[in-house]
C-alpha positions in Angstrom: 43.7 -13.5 -86.7 40.8 -12.8 -89.0 37.3 -11.8 -87.4 34.4 -13.7 -89.0 31.0 -12.3 -88.7 32.1 -10.0 -85.8 31.6 -12.8 -83.3 34.4 -15.3 -84.0 38.1 -15.4 -85.2 40.1 -17.6 -87.3 43.6 -17.7 -85.8 46.9 -18.9 -87.2 47.1 -21.6 -84.7 44.7 -23.7 -82.6 46.1 -22.4 -79.3 45.4 -18.7 -80.1 41.8 -19.6 -81.3 41.1 -21.7 -78.3 42.4 -19.1 -75.8 40.3 -16.4 -77.6 37.2 -18.6 -77.2 37.9 -19.2 -73.6 38.3 -15.6 -72.8 35.0 -14.8 -74.2 33.0 -17.8 -72.7 30.4 -16.6 -70.2 29.1 -18.9 -67.3 26.8 -18.5 -64.6 28.3 -16.5 -61.5 30.4 -18.7 -59.5 31.1 -21.3 -62.1 34.7 -22.0 -63.5 35.4 -21.9 -67.2 38.4 -23.9 -68.1 39.9 -25.2 -71.4 40.6 -29.0 -70.9 42.3 -30.8 -73.8 41.0 -28.0 -76.1 37.5 -28.2 -74.9 35.9 -25.3 -73.1 34.4 -26.7 -69.9 32.0 -25.1 -67.3 32.2 -26.6 -63.7 29.3 -25.8 -61.2 29.8 -24.0 -57.9 31.6 -26.1 -55.3 30.1 -27.4 -52.2 30.8 -25.5 -48.9 33.0 -28.4 -47.8 35.1 -27.6 -50.9 35.4 -24.0 -50.0 36.4 -25.0 -46.4 39.4 -27.1 -47.6 40.5 -24.3 -50.0 40.4 -21.8 -47.3 42.3 -24.0 -44.7 45.0 -24.8 -47.2 45.3 -21.4 -48.5 45.9 -19.8 -45.1 48.5 -22.5 -44.3 50.5 -21.8 -47.5 50.3 -18.0 -47.0 52.0 -18.5 -43.6 54.6 -20.7 -45.1 55.6 -18.5 -48.0 54.5 -15.0 -46.9 56.3 -13.3 -49.7 54.9 -15.3 -52.4 51.7 -15.2 -54.3 49.1 -17.7 -53.1 46.2 -17.3 -55.2 42.7 -19.1 -55.6 41.5 -19.8 -59.1 44.2 -18.1 -61.1 44.2 -19.0 -64.8 47.1 -21.3 -65.6 48.1 -21.8 -69.2 49.4 -25.0 -70.7 49.4 -24.4 -74.5 51.1 -27.9 -75.2 48.1 -29.6 -73.8 45.5 -27.0 -75.1 44.7 -26.4 -71.4 43.8 -23.3 -69.3 43.1 -24.5 -65.9 42.0 -22.7 -62.8 43.6 -24.7 -59.9 41.8 -24.2 -56.6 45.2 -22.8 -55.2 48.4 -21.9 -57.2 51.5 -20.8 -55.5 54.0 -18.4 -57.4 57.1 -16.6 -56.5 56.1 -12.9 -56.6 58.7 -12.2 -59.4 56.9 -14.6 -61.8 53.7 -13.1 -61.2 55.0 -9.5 -62.4 56.2 -11.3 -65.6 53.1 -13.0 -66.4 50.7 -12.1 -69.2 47.5 -10.3 -68.4 45.0 -13.2 -68.8 46.9 -16.3 -67.7 49.8 -17.3 -65.8 52.3 -19.6 -67.8 51.9 -22.9 -65.7 55.8 -23.2 -65.6 55.8 -20.1 -63.3 54.0 -21.9 -60.5 55.8 -23.7 -57.7 52.7 -25.7 -56.6 49.1 -26.2 -57.6 46.3 -27.5 -55.3 43.2 -29.1 -56.7 40.4 -30.3 -54.6 38.5 -33.1 -56.2 34.7 -32.7 -56.6 32.1 -34.8 -58.4 32.4 -32.7 -61.4 36.2 -32.6 -61.5 37.6 -35.7 -60.0 38.5 -37.6 -63.1 40.1 -34.6 -64.6 42.0 -33.7 -61.5 43.4 -37.3 -61.2 44.5 -37.7 -64.8 44.2 -34.7 -67.3 45.4 -32.0 -64.9 48.1 -34.1 -63.4 49.7 -34.7 -66.8 49.3 -31.2 -67.8 50.9 -29.9 -64.7 53.7 -32.3 -65.1 54.1 -31.5 -68.7 54.5 -27.8 -67.8 57.1 -28.6 -65.4 55.2 -27.4 -62.1 57.3 -28.9 -59.4 54.5 -29.9 -57.0 50.9 -31.0 -57.4 48.9 -31.5 -54.3 45.6 -33.3 -54.8 43.0 -33.6 -52.0 40.6 -36.1 -53.0 37.7 -36.9 -50.7 36.1 -39.1 -53.4 38.9 -41.5 -53.9 37.9 -45.0 -54.4 39.9 -46.2 -51.3 38.7 -43.4 -49.1 39.6 -39.7 -48.8 43.3 -39.0 -49.5 45.8 -36.4 -49.9 48.4 -37.1 -52.6 51.6 -35.0 -53.2 53.1 -35.4 -56.7 56.5 -34.1 -57.7 59.6 -34.6 -59.8 57.9 -34.3 -63.2 59.3 -36.0 -66.1 58.1 -36.5 -69.6 54.6 -35.3 -68.6 54.3 -37.7 -65.6 54.7 -37.0 -61.8 56.2 -39.4 -59.2 54.2 -39.8 -56.2 56.0 -38.2 -53.4 53.7 -38.9 -50.5 50.2 -40.1 -49.7 48.1 -39.6 -46.6 44.5 -40.5 -45.7 42.4 -37.6 -44.4 43.0 -37.4 -40.7 46.9 -37.8 -41.2 49.3 -35.0 -41.8 51.0 -34.6 -45.2 54.4 -32.8 -45.6 55.3 -30.3 -48.3 59.0 -29.9 -48.9 61.2 -26.9 -49.4 60.7 -24.2 -50.1 57.3 -24.7 -48.2 58.6 -26.8 -45.1 54.9 -27.1 -44.1 53.0 -30.0 -42.5 49.2 -29.8 -43.4 47.1 -31.3 -40.7 44.2 -33.1 -42.4 42.4 -34.0 -39.3 40.2 -31.2 -39.6 39.2 -31.9 -43.4 35.6 -32.7 -43.9 35.1 -36.1 -45.8 32.6 -35.1 -48.4 
């Protein structure tokens, strides 16, 4: 890498340059900085209902896999898609965490990622992130989408192949959704707020 004017670098490849830029992007406190299709994006602070969903699902996952890492907003890298994402929840076997790089977790190390759609992220969560997580081989992707066109819904994606997930199950808010082994968990969505 070559430093230009002390503020910017010229790397030998696009990924190194973009990840360097992502690491140095400052945003207001509480905002998320992600790299989406090679573009640094800043997402505003989520609503209280969003935080409620994160906390509810986080507690349930911690109980289901107590020896694994269940992390909120852990940077997940997908270099093939020029992406560094901060899923609302990332579940990682503990041994994978110890092997990870300092700044980002290789996406393939994750067993499950959970995204909660917001007005700022719904399109990206439904499309870009679904393809990126599938491309990386993350076995399960749970999308909680209170803004879905047909009403609030939880969608569990799995069986990634060639950058695409298969929909494993779908449940409107108010109905339970089951996560397969190793989680063996049913999440009761009856307590989820709708907006």
